[in-house]
N, C-alpha and C positions, 0 to 999 in steps of 0.2 A: 604641747610649745607654740605662742601666737605667730600667725604669720605675719609675715614683715612689709607686706602689701600694703601701699598705700588705703586706705577707707574711699569708699565711692560713694557717692549722696546717692546714686538711684540704682543701682544693680548690683546683687548680687555678684559679687568676684571671689570670695575669698577663700582661698585654697584650704583642703581640708588638711589638718595638726600635722598630721603625716610628712607632708609634701616638700617640706624645706629644713631637710636636718642639715642642711650648709647654713641655715640663719638661728641667732639668736634674738631672744627680746631685749629690747631694752629698757629699763626702765628708767623716767625722765621725775627728777625731783622739781615739782615747779618753786619750788626754794633755789635752787641752781642759780647763780650769777648768769645772765647773758653771755652766750661765749662770744668772740672776735668775730669778722667776718672771714679771716682766713682759715680760722680755728673753722668755722661753718663751712667754709668751702671743702676743705680737706675732709672732714668728719662726713656733709652732706646732712642729709632727713634725718633727725634722730627716729623714726622708725623702721628706717634700714641697720642693717647688719652692717658692723664696724667695718668690715673689710669693703663693700659696696664701693664708694667713693672713693679708697683706694685704687682699689683697682682698675675704677672707672679712667682715673686719672692716669692712670699705667697705662693702658691700653691707650687712652688717646695721646701719651707720650710716645707708645712706642711704636705709632703710625706716623704722627709726625716724624720722626727721627731715620724712621725705611724707606716713606717718600722722599726724603730730603735726601738721602746718599745717591750720589752720581746724577744730581738734577738736571746741571746742566750739562751734560754728557752730548745730550740733545741736540744741544746746537739752538737755533732756531724754530727746532719740532716741525711743525708745520708754518713755515716761510709764509703762503696764502695767507695764513690770520696774522702772522709777527710781524708782515709789513703792514698791513690795515693799523693793525695795534701802533706803530710806530707813527702811524699816519695822525691817527687819533691823540697820540700825544705829542703832536706839537700842530694840531690843528680841531678848533673847536668845531668846528662845522664837520670837518672830516670824524671826530671824533662823536658828532648825534647822528649821521648816517651809517655811520662804519665803513669810510671810504675807504678802496685800497690805500689811494695817496694823498697826500695834502692836499692837491690842487684838486681836487674832489672830481677827477674825471669819471670812475664808474666805483660803484659800492664791492663789498662780497658777497657771495649768494645768499648771507641769511640776515637777521635782525643783528643788529650787535649790541646786544647785553652783556655778554660774554668778552668782547672785546671793550667795552665801558672799564674794567673792572680791571682788566688787564693794561689799559692807555693809564689808569688815573696809578698803578701800579709803577709806570714807567715814568710819569711827571713826577713822582716823588724820590724813584730812585735810580732814574736816566735807563738808558736802553741800552739791556743785554736779557742773556737768555734768563737769566734769573729771578729779572725782573719780572719776566712775563711767563713763565713757569710756576714763582712761588707761590699765587694765588689761587691756581689749582690744587695745590696741595692743599692748601688753606682751607678749599673747598671741601676735598676728600676728609680731611682731617673733622671737619663740620658736621660732616653728611653723616659718619658715624658716628658721631655726639649726639645726632640727632638722632637717628634709628635707634641708639640706644636709648634714649630718654620716653620716644614712643611704646617703645616693647617693655621695658622695668615699670611704666607705669601701670603699666594691666596684667602684667606676669612676672614678677619681681626681677631683683636684680642678676641673676642668673641669667635668664631669658635674655638682658637686656648686654650681657655682657658676649653672650653667645654670637645672638645677631651681630651685636658693632665687627668681633673679629673673626666672621664669616665674611660681610660686609669688606672690612681692610683688609682681607688676602685675595679677594675675588681677580683673579690675573687682570682679566680687562679691568676691573674697577684701578687696581696700580699703574695701566698702562695709561688710563685717561685723566687719575688727579694727578699725571706728571706730565702731559702735554697739554697742547694749547688750543685743542677742538672744542666749541662749544658745549660737546656731551658733560664737564662735569659740573655746568654749573646747573646746563638742564637734571641731571640729577639733587643736585641738591634741592632745587627749587621742587621739584616733586617729591622728594621725603619730608620738605616742610609741609608740603601741601598735605599730605599723611598724617603727618602729626596735628595739623590744625585743625583735621578735619573731628580726627578722634577725641580731641576736649570740642568740637562744638558737637560732637553728639553725646559728650558725657554729661556738659551742660545744659544740651538742650539750647547753645546761643547761636542766635545769630552774628553777633559781633565777630566770633571763632570764624562761619561759612565767610564773612567779607575778608577776612586775612585767607582761609583760602584762595579765595577767587583772584586776591591782591601776587600771592606767590605761583598761581596758573598762571596769568596774566604778565608776570614776567619770565615764565616760562615757555609764553609763546614768543617773546622777543628774544627769546633765545636761541630757540630752532624750532618756530612757527608749531605746526600742526602737530609732532608730534608727541609735545605736552599733553595733547588732547586725549591719549590713551589709557589717561589713568583718569578721567572726569567721570567715565559712568558709574565703574563702584565706587568713586568717593560720594558723587551723588546719589545713589539705593542707597550705601548704607548707611547716609544723611536720616533720608524719607525713612527707611524702613527702622532705624535703632534710635534713632535721634531722642533723649529724656525731653519731652515735650509734644504740645499738642501738633495734632497735623495741619493746624493752621499756618499755626510758626516755623512748621516744620518746609511745609511751600515755598514761605516768605523765607526762610533762610536760607534757602533752593536759591530762589529767584536774588536774593541781594549775593549769594556766591557768586553767577550769573553777573549782574550786573556788576561786580566789582572786578570780575575779570575781565570785562568788555573795556571797562574805563581803563586799568592797568595796561591793558596792552593797546586798546584803540586811541590814545593819546597820539602815541608815537607812528603810530597808522594813520591817523590824521594829518599829523604833518607831513611825510610825505606824500603823501596822495593830492594833498592839497598845494603845496608848492609846485609852481607852475615846472617844467622840463629844463626850461634855459634856467634855473635858481637853484638848481641840486644837482647831486650828481646822477648818473644811469642807475639804474636798479641791474645789479649785475647777478646773471643767471635766469631773467627777461628775457622776452622778443621781443617786448613790447613797451618796456621801458615800467612798467607795473608792480606793484609791491602785490597787489593783491595777484594779478595775473599768477605771478612768481609762488604766492602762499599755497592756489589753491591748484596750480599745474604742476613747474617742474620738482616743487618741496614737495607737494600735495597729492593729490589725486592721482599722480603720474608716475610719483615712489610705487605705489600700490600696481598701478595697469601697465606700467613699463610704458608709456607712452610719454616720454620725457623730451619734445622739443630742446634741444640743447645741448642734451647729454652727449656725453662721449661714449654709448652703449648702451644696448637694451636689458632688458631683462632676461631672465632665465625662464619663466611664464610657465604656469602650469607645474610641472615636477619633470620639465625638461633641463639639462645644461643650458645656460648662456653666460652671457660675459658675466654675470653675477653671480654665480654658482646657483645649485638644484633650487628651488621649493619646495616645501612638502614638509608634513607633520613631523617629519624627525632631521629638519632642516636644524634646529638649534644644538643634533648632536651629534653633529658632522666631522670630518678629520679638519677641517680647518677654524669650525665654529665652537666644536664641543669644548676645545683647551681654554677657551675664554674664559667659559661663561655655567656650562651645563654640571659642572662636578658636583652641585648638591642639586641640583634640579629634579632626580628620582623622588628622592630623601622630600625636600617640600612637597611635593606633591600628594606622598601618603601622609606626614603629618597635617597638609592642609585638607584634607579631606577626613583623616580620625578628627581632626579637630569639630572641622563644623557637626559630624557625627554628634560629638560629645557635647557641644552644645547645643543643640539640637530641639530640646524643649524648656531650655533656659527664654527666660522674661524677654519680650520685645529687646527691650529697652538692654540686655548684655553687651556688653561693651567688648568684652572675649570673641564672641561672633562679631561686631562687629569690623574687630579689626583682624580677623578672618578675611569679611567679603573685601574689605576696600585692599589687602595685601595678597589677599588668594585671584581678586577679578584682574588686580593690577599685573600679575605675572601670567594670567590663562592671552588676555585679553591684548599685550605687549606680544607677548612669545608668540602666539599665531599670527598677528599680525604680521612679524618677521620672520616665520614662516613662510609665508605665502605673498611675499610682497615680491615682486615681478621685476621692478624699478632697480635702482640703484641700492645696491646692498652692502654695506662693510660690517665686518666683524665687531669693528669696535661699539656699533651702536648700540649690540646687547651689554652693555654696560649699565643701560636702563632699566633693566631685569634682574641687576646686582641688590639693592634693598630689598626688593620684594623676595627672593628667594632667600636674603638674610633672617629678614624679618620672620617668613612660614618655619625657619629651620629652628631659631630659638624658641618661638611662639611655641608650635607643635611640640618640640623637644619635651619645654618645660610641662606645658598641657599632659603629655605622655608619662613624663616621670612621677607625676603629682598621684596618679594613676595607678603606680608601679608594680605594687599588691595584687592588682585583678589583674585577671588574662589579656582585657584589651589593650593595657597601659604596657604593658611587660614585651607584648608581644609587635606593639608599634612600634616602643625603642628598636626590637631586634630588629624589624624591617624596615626600619629606618637606616639602622646602621652597616648592615649587612648590604643594604641599594647603596648607599656612601661608598663603601669599599670596594664592591663588585665594578662599579662603574669608574672609581677612581682606578682601578687595575686596567680597566680596558683604555680608560684616555691616556695613563704614563705607557702604554703597551704601545702607544704610535708614536712615540719615539722613542730614539734612545740616547738620550741626552743623561739622563741617572743610571743605565745598566739594569740589572734584573734587582737589584736590593732595595728598593726603593716600592717599586708596585708589586713586589712582591711579599714585603713587610708590610703595605696597608691591607692588603688581601687579606695575610695572616692575621695580623691583629683586629682588624675591621672583624671578619667572622669566629672568634676569641669573645670579642667582644660582645657580638650578636648573639651569640650559643647561652653566655653568661646572664642576655639580660632577662633571658627565660626561667631564668635562677634565681634571680634576686632576694626572692622570701629565704632562701636556703643560705645565703652568702653572709661569710660572715659583716659583719658592721664594716672594718677596718678595706676589707676586699672591694667593696662598695667604691671609693672615689678613684681605685684603679683601673677597675670598668668603665666609668664613665671616662677616664683619662685616656685608655685606651677611643673608645668610640669618639671622642673630640678628635684625637690622633689620623687615626682614620679617615674623619673627613676632610680635614685639612691639610695635613703632609702634601697631597697632590697638589691642591690651587699654591700650599704655601712656597713650594719647588717652582710652581711657576712663576710667581710670581720674584724671588729671588732673583731669579735669570730676567724676568725684564728690567726689575733694576739695573743689575751690572749693566745692562747692554743700553748704549744708544737708538733712540727710534726718531725719525727725522720722513719726512714726507707726507702724502694725502692720505695714504693709505696704510696705516701699522696694525699691526699684532700684538699681540702678550705672549710670553714663555718663548719657549725651544721651536725649532721649524718639525712639522708633523706631516710634512710633506702635501699637506692641502692648499689652495688654490688662494686660504687669504682674503675669502671675501671675494673670491670671484676674478681677481682681477694681479697674483702675486700676492706681494706684500712680504709679511715679515719682521726683520727687527726693525729694520728703515723703511716697511716697505714698498713704494716704486718709486724710483727715481729718488734715491735719496739725497744724492748730491753732500756737497760739504757743510759741516757746519763752523759758525763762524770764529775764523783764525784758522781754516785752515784742513780742520780736520775731517778725515774720512765717513762718512754715514754710512753704514748699515754692509750687504754686500750684496754682488749681482749687481748688474748693472742696467741701460737701457741707452736709448740713444736721443741725443737732442734734435732740434729741428734744425731745419736746415741744409738737408741732403746727406748729413753725418752720417755713416752707416751703425745698425748697433743691434740690439734687441727688444721686440718686441715685449709687453711684461709677460711674465709668466714665474719665472725661478730660474732664469739661466745667469749667464756671465758676459761680461761686456764692458764698454766705456762709455760714458758721458761726457761731451767735451762742456764744460762752462764756459763762461766769459773770463776769457784772461787766460783758456788752457786747463783750468782746475778741472782734476777728475771727481767725481761722486757719482751716487746711487745707489740704487737698492732695486731689488725685484727682475727686473732682465728675464729672457723667454727664448722660447725657440723659434720664432718666426722673425725675417729681417722688415721694421719696418720704417717705411719714406716718409719725408714731408714731416707733415705737421701731428700727426700722431703722439704719442705721447711724452716725448721728449719735451723739458720743460715743462711739463702739465704737473706733475703730480710732488715736482719739488725744484727747489731751484736751485741752482751752484753759486759759490762763491766768487764772485771778479778777482781778476788779480789787480796787486797795485796802481798799474799803467790804466788798467779801466775804471779806478776812484779816482785817478787824478785827473784824469783828461773830462772824466763828467764832473767834478767838483772845480773844474776851472773855469771863471767864469760865469757860475751858477747861476749868481743873481739876476742876470739878462734874462734868465728863460722860467717860464711856467714850470715847464716838464725836462729836465736836462738829457731827459733818453725815454724814445716809448719802443714796448717790445711785446709782440702777440704773444696774450697768454698772462694770466695773474703769476705766474710763479716766475716766470723769464723775467721779467719787473720786479718780480719780488728781491730774488738775490742783487740786482742794481742798489734797490732801492735801500735796504738794510744795512748795504756796505757802504753805498755813500749819504744815507739818510736826506734823501732829498728826495722830491715826484719822480716819479717814475710813473708813466700810463702804461698801463695795462689794458693794450688792444683786444677788443673780444672779451673780455673778462674773464672768468677760469677757465674755460674751457677753451678761448679764443673765436668760442662761435657766436658771441652775444654783437648784435646789429651798433657795436656802439665804441669809438666813434664812425659816422659813414665815412666816406671817402672824401665828397664834400667838406664833412667838419674837419677833416685832417687836412684838406688839402688848405685851410682856410686856416685853421691854424699857423701851419709851417710858413704860412704869406705871412700871417703877423708876426712871426720870430716868435712863436712861446716854446719850440721844440728845438733843442739841439742838435741829440744822434738817434739814429735807431738801432736797433740793434738786429743786424743784420743774419746774426744766428738762427733767428727765428722766421726768416723768409718764406720757408716754405709751411709753414704751421697757420693755425684757422681756417675758417672757410670763411662764405660770405664777404662783408666788408675787410677784414681780415685780409686774405688774399689778394682780394684788389690793392688795398691799400700798400702791399709790399712789393707789388710789381710795379704800382708808378713810383714806388720811391727808388727799386732797384734801376728802374729805367731813368731815372733822373737826378740821381745822386750819387756825392762822388764815394767811391767806397775809402775805408780806410781800417785801417789793419792797427790794432789799441794790444797792448798784449798780448797776440795770437789770435784774437778775436775780431769776427767782421763786424765793424758799423756803417751807419750812413751818414754823411755827415750834411744836417738838413739845412744849413745854413751854404753850405757851395753846389748850388745846381753844376750841372754838367754840360756839356754843348748835346747834339742829339749822336757826332759821331762819334765820341768819345763815351759814352753813357757805359757802354758795357765791359769795357776793356780797361779804365781808369781805377790804379790801385795805388794808393801813396802808404806806405808806412811810418806811423808816429813813435815804433820802437828804437 
């Protein structure tokens, strides 16, 4: 039987005739009339088996439906980014710079590429949870499609479908493709870069390497240096395997680098060359410089743990720290393992065998190039996450998902093609057993699903692994059952976690997929709503567990206990909680916002046109809740952590003197450090305290006399 793998110009790629028992040859009559576009879309390429394109369309449709289910339950999701999306949807300067508010006081602590897409969606569909989160879902579906296309081109449609299914059901991917952090766009762009690199290798094309650089450049504008973790093996694969001369391989690599610099550099140049007085402060930096933010707080500081302005230090070495223990097994830990590690052992087994099997192939062998790209991606990124001593959250691991999925799809088919030989059957057996055993261990860390799932996965997986060793003696009708058992053993666990993820709301800055496993959620609590879950639009409460808001209220520090968080207007929300008391400015209002009462919204909207900012609050999350409710600019003093020196006390005094700010959110009085603390003290000493809907504000248009500053209090309810 003839293989369905596309003919490749430069290298021998055809699998043995016995490899594709699931395909059938399609005889094409050259006199047959050209089919319609819709028919070709549904049917796919003529050389593909008839089931391939319908199966792909079914996979993409199922992924979309699954990801859209219960999407808006998460409300504003991460209010920090939602507020910036709202600002960008109403002001083009805020759109360009990624400002937290439409009056452009300060930016978020990341470049704005991910915000651009969400802000454009809000401009078209209006501000809502759905318009913010919908682009993330579409990015997830696109990632599955691109990964399928990449794997399928060199390993066949069965490999592409398996890779796509693994990608779609990875729990942390399900979480992040339904959430508004930048990671969704980052993963899509990295997958596109891998796809373009394979095309560049196949054709020996400089043009395709330029596209690689473009995708990586916009990846930099999404989450700065993290995208560079995939660069080394993209470059190595092209330099080693590209079907062209060494000279053109070098030129192609340089062209890719140049395209990357241009694609990212235009925005960096605008930010760095624009006078500070003519643009917002660069959030997350201590010197108003995007470059120092990139290489410091968001760059090497994440590796070393030396992050000026951060909310905490790293684990350091193998010791436990605020962000969890570092070390070679970090990806398999209680908190992180269920997010991403389900098929890492299987992927590593298949990677090793795949490289061995392609070892004597020509330099331009495309399958070996694919192993280099996705294997290097997995190893470099995985080791970086394992040993980084600075801020680490479990959801970062979504960057590993495409590499794991691709290796599983590619390696499984590579081994299947050699199933009649010992190396093929043993590899399939070991890979299946590894998936089943590790899934059993991960499922044993939670009581969410009872014993039936973990025992069933182990039993089916081990039975399938044993039968893989006897494929040559099995009846042909039994083989599909063995394959189905292996797939079920590998995907049942992550599918269960994914269903749990879809069924629950996720809010705040630190979120995790699946059920609780008793881990630390990336070192700082987490769980369904992350920390400081707060309320979703409309007053729904997100998550379980709580924490304290700033301003002297009492409650819990991060970690997983219970309590309450008081938001503007007395709304209760929050997730994550802990066991220790946290005072002042710690985490309250840091990791999520709360929904203000109708009285607060009405007060801030009254005469709003007279002010540049209707309110100011310490910390971006305190400001975000007010801004999203009013859709009016709220100044985030000190940025995300409340620790950025923006604005200074002198600048804030000038804004107040000019009548640019109406209220100061008094519940954030104790928060922040540096200028934020001094601003809060100055406001409390000089302006009238008012109670609006149960929340404390200071009216910056009503200065008090020295004798009455500390005691004046007027209720407006």
